[in-house]
KENU-736231 format. One record per residue (C-alpha): x negated, y, z; chain; residue number from 1. Coordinates in Angstrom, 1 decimal. Each point is the difference from the previous one (the first is absolute). Layout:
+--------+--------+--------+-------+-----+
:      x :      y :      z : kette :  nr :
+--------+--------+--------+-------+-----+
:      X :      Y :      Z :     A : NUM :
...
+--------+--------+--------+-------+-----+
//
This chain:
+--------+--------+--------+-------+-----+
:      x :      y :      z : kette :  nr :
+--------+--------+--------+-------+-----+
:    0.0 :   -0.1 :    0.0 :     A :   1 :
:   -1.0 :    3.7 :   -0.7 :     A :   2 :
:    1.3 :    3.3 :    1.4 :     A :   3 :
:    0.3 :    3.3 :   -1.8 :     A :   4 :
:    0.5 :    3.3 :    1.9 :     A :   5 :
:    1.8 :    2.7 :   -1.8 :     A :   6 :
:    0.2 :    3.7 :    1.3 :     A :   7 :
:    3.4 :    1.5 :   -0.9 :     A :   8 :
:    0.4 :    3.9 :    0.4 :     A :   9 :
:    3.5 :    0.6 :    1.1 :     A :  10 :
:    2.5 :    2.7 :    0.8 :     A :  11 :
:    2.6 :   -2.0 :    1.7 :     A :  12 :
:    2.7 :    2.5 :   -0.9 :     A :  13 :
:   -0.7 :    0.2 :   -3.6 :     A :  14 :
:   -1.9 :   -3.4 :   -0.9 :     A :  15 :
:    2.4 :   -2.8 :    1.0 :     A :  16 :
:    0.7 :   -1.2 :   -3.4 :     A :  17 :
:   -3.6 :    0.5 :   -1.0 :     A :  18 :
:   -1.1 :   -2.4 :    2.9 :     A :  19 :
:    3.0 :   -2.6 :   -0.9 :     A :  20 :
:   -1.2 :   -0.1 :   -3.7 :     A :  21 :
:   -3.9 :   -0.5 :    1.1 :     A :  22 :
:    1.0 :   -3.0 :    2.5 :     A :  23 :
:    2.1 :   -1.6 :   -2.8 :     A :  24 :
:   -2.9 :    0.2 :   -2.2 :     A :  25 :
:   -2.3 :   -2.0 :    2.2 :     A :  26 :
:   -0.9 :   -3.5 :   -1.0 :     A :  27 :
:   -0.9 :   -1.5 :    3.3 :     A :  28 :
:    1.5 :    0.1 :    3.7 :     A :  29 :
:    0.1 :    3.1 :    2.0 :     A :  30 :
:   -1.4 :   -0.9 :    3.4 :     A :  31 :
:    0.2 :    3.3 :    1.4 :     A :  32 :
:    0.7 :    3.7 :   -0.3 :     A :  33 :
:   -2.0 :    2.2 :    2.2 :     A :  34 :
:    1.1 :    3.8 :    0.3 :     A :  35 :
:   -2.7 :    2.6 :    0.6 :     A :  36 :
:    1.3 :    2.9 :    2.1 :     A :  37 :
:   -1.5 :    3.4 :   -0.7 :     A :  38 :
:    0.1 :    2.5 :    3.0 :     A :  39 :
:    0.8 :    3.3 :   -1.3 :     A :  40 :
:    1.4 :    1.8 :    2.9 :     A :  41 :
:    0.1 :    0.2 :    4.0 :     A :  42 :
:    3.3 :   -1.7 :   -0.1 :     A :  43 :
:   -1.5 :   -2.6 :   -2.3 :     A :  44 :
:   -3.0 :   -0.5 :    2.4 :     A :  45 :
:    2.1 :   -0.6 :    3.0 :     A :  46 :
:    2.3 :   -2.7 :   -2.2 :     A :  47 :
:    3.1 :    2.2 :   -0.2 :     A :  48 :
:   -0.3 :    0.0 :   -3.7 :     A :  49 :
:   -1.8 :   -1.9 :   -2.6 :     A :  50 :
:   -1.0 :    0.2 :   -3.6 :     A :  51 :
:   -1.1 :   -3.0 :   -2.0 :     A :  52 :
:   -2.4 :    0.9 :   -2.8 :     A :  53 :
:   -0.9 :   -3.4 :   -1.4 :     A :  54 :
:    0.7 :   -3.6 :    0.5 :     A :  55 :
:   -2.5 :   -2.9 :   -0.1 :     A :  56 :
:    1.6 :   -3.1 :   -1.8 :     A :  57 :
:   -1.7 :   -3.4 :    0.6 :     A :  58 :
:    0.6 :   -2.5 :   -2.8 :     A :  59 :
:   -0.6 :   -3.5 :    0.1 :     A :  60 :
:   -1.1 :   -1.3 :   -3.6 :     A :  61 :
:   -0.4 :   -3.5 :   -1.3 :     A :  62 :
:   -3.5 :   -0.5 :   -2.1 :     A :  63 :
+--------+--------+--------+-------+-----+
//
């Protein structure tokens, strides 16, 4: 088994269809999706609000 890690830049309010299309094009099995939270303001630093700027998508592929 091999794994591929994809970085998917995203704006959750606008890119839902783009993410769905990307996931449907993958040929392997999606093992995990890991969001990267970007802290932009004091409220976000304290955990009151978050902004996800990209997702790491781990795909298991057959050789």
